[in-house]
N, C-alpha and C positions, 0 to 999 in steps of 0.2 A: 382106697379110692374115695373120692369126695362124694357128697350127697347128690344123687341124680336130680332131685328136685331143685336144689340150689343151682346146679350147673345149667339145667334146662331153662329155669326162670331167668338166669343171667343172660343166656344166649338170646332168649326171646325179648328181653328188656332192651337189648341193643337194636332191635328192629325199629324202624321209623315210627314215631308216635306212641311208643310203649313205655318210655322212660318214666313218666309220671303216674303210671297205673300201679295200684297196689298189688302185692303178690297174690292176695286172695282173688281179686278181680281178674288178674291175668290168668290164674290157674283155671278159672271156670269160664273164661271167654271162649267162644268158638274159635278154633285154631285158624279157620279161614278168615277171621277178622283180624288176626295178628300177623299172618304171613300169607303171601300170595302163592300161586302154584309154582312159580320159578323158585321162590325162596324155600318152598317145601323141599325141593331137591337138595338144597344146601343144608337144610335142617336134618334131613335123613342122613346125609354124609357126616354131619356133626355128631349125630347119635352113634353112628357106626364107629367112627374114629375115636370119639371120646370114651365110649364104654366098651370098645372092642367086641362089638356084636355084629351080626349079619342080619339085615332086615330083608326078608324075601319079598318079592313082588306081591304075593298073595297075602302078605301081612299088612300091607299098606291099604287099609280100609277106612272108610269114613268113621266107623265106630272106634277104631284104634286111635285115630288121630283127630277125634272130634274136638277135644279140648287139650290144653297142655297137661291137665291132670290125667287124662286118659293116656296120653303119650308117656308120661312118667310111669304110670302103672305098667304099661307095656314094657318099657325099659327095665323096670325092676323085676318083672317076670322073666325076661331074658337073662338077667344077671343071676337069678336063682337057679337056673338050669345048669 
């Protein structure tokens, strides 16, 4: 499997206005500044299908998805299980 960080950064970089942002700036940006609530649904679907994980409703918290970096840590934790 490919690197979760790379796949997630590439996905988010495709969002409007994110193409010129550096990886480090993107990783630490508030996720709500990168994608809106409707795009978040697509992002969650992307995570589930790309990494073959299930994200339960109670796992979708502001802390888990505060930044792309925290979302990556969440995915990596799911993959270790």
